C-alpha distance (Angstrom), angle and dihedral (degrees) to the residues before:
residue distance angle dihedral
X1 . . .
X2 3.78 . .
X3 3.81 116.5 .
X4 3.83 117.0 -127.4
X5 3.83 113.9 -96.1
X6 3.80 92.5 -0.9
X7 3.82 121.2 141.2
X8 3.82 89.2 -102.1
X9 3.81 89.6 51.5
X10 3.82 90.7 56.0
X11 3.79 91.7 47.2
X12 3.76 94.1 51.5
X13 3.80 92.0 44.3
X14 3.78 92.7 52.5
X15 3.81 93.8 44.0
X16 3.78 96.2 47.8
X17 3.83 122.5 104.8
X18 3.81 95.4 -163.0
X19 3.80 128.7 44.7
X20 3.80 117.4 -164.8
X21 3.80 121.3 -162.6
X22 3.80 136.8 168.8
X23 3.86 100.8 -160.9
X24 3.80 136.7 50.8
X25 3.77 93.1 -97.1
X26 3.80 121.3 81.9
X27 3.83 117.7 -110.9
X28 3.80 95.8 -118.6
X29 3.83 119.3 151.2
X30 3.81 88.4 -135.8
X31 3.83 120.7 3.2
X32 3.82 99.5 -145.5
X33 3.79 97.8 44.5
X34 3.82 95.3 44.7
X35 3.78 93.3 45.8
X36 3.87 88.7 53.0
X37 3.80 91.4 53.8
X38 3.79 93.6 43.1
X39 3.80 90.1 53.0
X40 3.83 94.9 55.0
X41 3.83 101.7 27.4
X42 3.79 106.5 57.7
X43 3.80 112.5 -153.8
X44 3.75 134.3 170.2
X45 3.84 99.3 -118.9
X46 3.80 121.7 168.4
X47 3.80 115.9 -149.7
X48 3.79 118.0 -153.4
X49 3.81 116.6 -158.5
X50 3.77 107.1 -154.9
X51 3.81 93.5 177.5
X52 3.77 127.2 -143.9
X53 3.78 95.3 -127.9
X54 3.79 145.7 -3.6
X55 3.78 115.3 -82.3
X56 3.81 114.4 -112.3
X57 3.81 101.0 169.8
X58 3.81 138.6 48.6
X59 3.82 128.5 -37.0
X60 3.82 97.3 -111.3
X61 3.82 97.4 113.6
X62 3.82 98.2 33.0
X63 3.84 103.6 58.0
X64 3.79 116.2 126.0
X65 3.79 92.3 -125.3
X66 3.81 87.6 56.8
X67 3.82 101.1 40.9
X68 3.82 101.2 31.2
X69 3.82 92.1 -166.0
X70 3.78 127.4 155.5
X71 3.80 93.9 -141.5
X72 3.78 127.1 27.7
X73 3.84 110.8 -166.6
X74 3.80 116.6 -146.3
X75 3.78 123.3 -160.8
X76 3.80 98.4 -157.6
X77 3.79 138.5 31.3
X78 3.87 98.9 -117.6
X79 3.80 89.6 49.0
X80 3.79 89.5 52.0
X81 3.77 91.6 50.2
X82 3.80 91.7 50.2
X83 3.85 98.1 45.3
X84 3.84 92.7 41.9
X85 3.80 92.7 51.5
X86 3.81 103.4 38.6
X87 3.79 111.1 20.8
X88 3.82 96.9 73.2
X89 3.80 99.9 -118.5
X90 3.83 119.8 155.2
X91 3.76 116.0 -107.9
X92 3.82 113.1 -73.2
X93 3.84 95.5 15.9
X94 3.78 93.9 104.0
X95 3.79 116.7 67.1
X96 3.76 132.6 -172.3
X97 3.78 102.2 -147.9
X98 3.80 103.1 131.5
X99 3.80 124.1 -111.7
X100 3.82 117.1 -65.7
X101 3.80 92.9 -124.9
X102 3.81 92.1 57.0
X103 3.83 89.1 78.0
X104 3.80 90.5 77.3
X105 3.77 97.7 45.3
X106 3.78 99.0 76.0
X107 3.83 92.5 40.7
X108 3.76 99.8 46.6
X109 3.82 106.8 27.4
X110 3.80 114.4 127.0
X111 3.79 141.9 165.1
X112 3.78 107.3 -103.5
X113 3.79 92.7 177.9
X114 3.81 94.7 -119.3
X115 3.81 137.6 110.9
X116 3.83 112.6 -130.5
X117 3.82 118.4 -148.6
X118 3.80 109.5 -165.3
X119 3.81 117.2 160.7
X120 3.79 124.4 177.1
X121 3.84 125.3 -120.8
X122 3.83 133.9 -100.3
X123 3.85 118.0 -128.3
X124 3.81 90.9 -158.2
X125 3.80 91.2 63.4
X126 3.82 95.4 56.4
X127 3.81 103.5 24.5
X128 3.82 95.3 79.9
X129 3.80 132.3 109.4
X130 3.77 116.4 -112.8
X131 3.77 145.3 83.5
X132 3.77 123.6 -56.4
X133 3.80 88.5 -102.0
X134 3.84 91.9 52.5
X135 3.83 91.2 48.5
X136 3.84 90.8 49.4
X137 3.82 89.7 50.1
X138 3.79 90.1 49.8
X139 3.81 88.6 53.7
X140 3.85 92.7 48.3
X141 3.80 89.9 53.4
X142 3.82 93.9 49.6
X143 3.79 122.3 107.7
X144 3.83 86.4 -129.2
X145 3.80 92.2 63.5
X146 3.80 96.0 39.7
X147 3.85 93.8 50.7
X148 3.79 98.1 44.1
X149 3.80 96.2 39.6
X150 3.80 87.2 52.1
X151 3.78 93.4 48.4
X152 3.79 94.0 48.6
X153 3.79 90.9 53.4
X154 3.83 96.0 42.2
X155 3.83 106.3 122.4
X156 3.85 94.2 -164.0
X157 3.78 91.4 54.9
X158 3.81 95.7 45.6
X159 3.81 95.4 41.3
X160 3.82 91.7 52.3
X161 3.81 93.6 52.6
X162 3.79 92.1 44.6
X163 3.78 90.5 50.9
X164 3.78 93.1 53.8
X165 3.79 91.8 45.6
X166 3.84 104.0 -100.3
X167 3.78 132.1 127.6
X168 3.81 126.9 -147.7
X169 3.79 124.7 -127.9
X170 3.78 122.1 -171.9
X171 3.80 117.1 -160.3
X172 3.77 113.3 -172.8
X173 3.83 118.9 -157.4
X174 3.83 115.2 -98.1
X175 3.84 90.0 -117.2
X176 3.79 89.0 59.9
X177 3.81 100.5 38.4
X178 3.84 90.8 103.8
X179 3.82 88.5 62.7
X180 3.83 95.2 54.7
X181 3.84 93.3 96.4
X182 3.83 88.7 58.7
X183 3.81 92.5 66.8
X184 3.82 109.0 104.3
X185 3.77 131.6 -160.3
X186 3.85 96.5 10.0
X187 3.78 108.8 167.7
X188 3.79 110.2 -105.6
X189 3.81 89.3 -129.7
X190 3.84 89.0 68.7
X191 3.82 111.0 93.3
X192 3.83 112.5 -141.1
X193 3.79 106.9 -146.3
X194 3.81 110.2 -122.4
X195 3.86 122.1 -126.7
X196 3.78 110.7 -93.9
X197 3.78 94.7 32.8
X198 3.81 111.8 137.3
X199 3.82 109.1 -105.2
X200 3.78 87.7 -166.5
X201 3.81 90.6 59.6
X202 3.82 92.2 46.6
X203 3.77 92.5 51.9
X204 3.79 92.8 49.0
X205 3.80 91.2 52.4
X206 3.80 102.9 38.2
X207 3.83 119.9 111.5
X208 3.80 95.6 -157.4
X209 3.80 131.1 9.8
X210 3.83 122.2 -143.1
X211 3.79 112.7 -171.1
X212 3.76 139.5 144.3
X213 3.83 108.9 -145.2
X214 3.81 103.6 -31.6
X215 3.81 112.5 137.3
X216 3.83 89.5 -137.2
X217 3.80 85.0 90.7
X218 3.81 88.7 77.1
X219 3.82 90.2 68.5
X220 3.78 90.2 51.6
X221 3.80 91.0 46.7
X222 3.78 90.3 51.5
X223 3.82 87.1 58.8
X224 3.83 88.2 45.6
X225 3.77 92.3 -124.8
X226 3.81 120.3 152.6
X227 3.82 118.8 -87.6
X228 3.82 133.6 -172.0
X229 3.83 121.5 -164.4
X230 3.80 112.5 -147.3
X231 3.82 102.0 -161.8
X232 3.79 110.0 168.5
X233 3.84 94.6 150.1
X234 3.79 105.8 36.2
X235 3.83 98.0 141.8
X236 3.76 93.8 46.3
X237 3.77 92.4 46.6
X238 3.78 93.5 50.5
X239 3.79 92.9 45.6
X240 3.79 98.2 45.4
X241 3.81 108.5 25.0
X242 3.82 118.2 24.2
X243 3.77 129.4 -5.1
X244 3.78 121.0 -130.4
X245 3.79 117.3 -92.8
X246 3.79 131.3 -179.6
X247 3.82 92.3 -47.8
X248 3.79 116.9 86.1
X249 3.80 115.0 -173.5
X250 3.80 88.6 -152.0
X251 3.83 95.3 50.7
X252 3.82 102.2 29.3
X253 3.80 106.7 19.1
X254 3.81 115.7 129.8
X255 3.81 93.6 -142.6
X256 3.79 142.6 24.8
X257 3.81 123.1 -68.7
X258 3.81 119.6 -132.4
X259 3.77 128.8 -177.0
X260 3.83 105.0 -169.9
X261 3.77 134.2 50.8
X262 3.80 93.5 -116.9
X263 3.82 91.5 50.8
X264 3.78 88.0 52.3
X265 3.82 92.5 51.6
X266 3.79 91.1 47.1
X267 3.81 92.2 49.9
X268 3.83 91.1 48.9
X269 3.82 88.0 54.9
X270 3.81 90.8 47.6
X271 3.78 91.4 51.8
X272 3.82 93.7 58.0
X273 3.79 115.4 86.4
X274 3.77 96.8 -168.5
X275 3.78 94.8 -88.2
X276 3.77 108.0 40.9
X277 3.77 144.1 -13.4
X278 3.79 111.6 -80.9
X279 3.79 139.1 -170.9
X280 3.79 121.9 -125.7
X281 3.79 121.9 -117.5
X282 3.81 88.6 -114.8
X283 3.82 93.2 61.4
X284 3.80 93.8 37.1
X285 3.80 87.4 59.4
X286 3.79 90.7 51.4
X287 3.79 90.4 51.0
X288 3.81 90.9 52.5
X289 3.83 92.6 49.2
X290 3.80 92.0 49.2
X291 3.80 94.7 49.1
X292 3.83 109.5 36.9
X293 3.83 87.0 160.3
X294 3.81 93.2 66.0
X295 3.81 100.9 161.4
X296 3.81 143.1 85.9
X297 3.80 97.5 -96.0
X298 3.81 97.3 93.6
X299 3.85 94.6 111.0
X300 3.75 89.5 48.1
X301 3.80 92.3 53.9
X302 3.82 90.7 48.1
X303 3.78 92.8 48.9
X304 3.81 92.6 48.6
X305 3.83 90.8 48.8
X306 3.84 91.2 51.9
X307 3.82 90.6 48.7
X308 3.82 89.9 52.5
X309 3.81 90.6 52.7
X310 3.81 92.8 47.9
X311 3.79 91.2 49.2
X312 3.77 93.0 47.4
X313 3.82 95.1 48.9
X314 3.80 100.6 44.3
């Protein structure tokens, strides 16, 4: 084991021919020191971008002139087509291999008898100037807070799920965790997912996913589990948070879209067949088209692609 930012870490970093990362940031021990050496010691280093999710919005952060990576891993075929055509990568730099973490999904998925509610965040709610009190007040006035606080205290919704034998878990985005104490009147039967809980484990065990725009739904779609998109603020979200990319929830979504709380409850009821929550044939077909590589060989494809790059650039 190599300690972070130790002398050995620097030596291995500088001696390596391939750098592999899963986020936008570069895996440097220390940004300033490594950038200095990289400026004056020219090396042929290939950076592999494994990704930590499938892109669902615009191209802004994935352009080649922004990322400068040698291999851009895609988790789905339509994503590959979009990035390969419009993001400016040289031929062969974009690969459709599937995401590494997908290997576990088919092997370890289960029915944990719970409904997982996991919405994404909104930058325009937190990226404002003001005191902590003013930011909190802005959050309380947002449609995000009003809709989810109402849902989590809705007795009809919670009673129905309890009666058919399902629990409810609410997982707030890390960027919004500081606002969790502001929620009022949440039914005590709703489990608030603690910080540090494995989202991967939750997704593999959930029976039904309720989200708004969070890309975690791709993992659930890969397992062909039922999904409902609760999109009460679509226009505002697209205008003020992320623009729309290749993925249209209307045309490509792997589950129904609802805009009101009552529509959501009605759709939950419609998704239950008397024994379990099920996906319709229509959305199962969309899942299959989106993930033609529906297997547990994603890591193998990534590894083989990296080996090809290393061999070609020796």
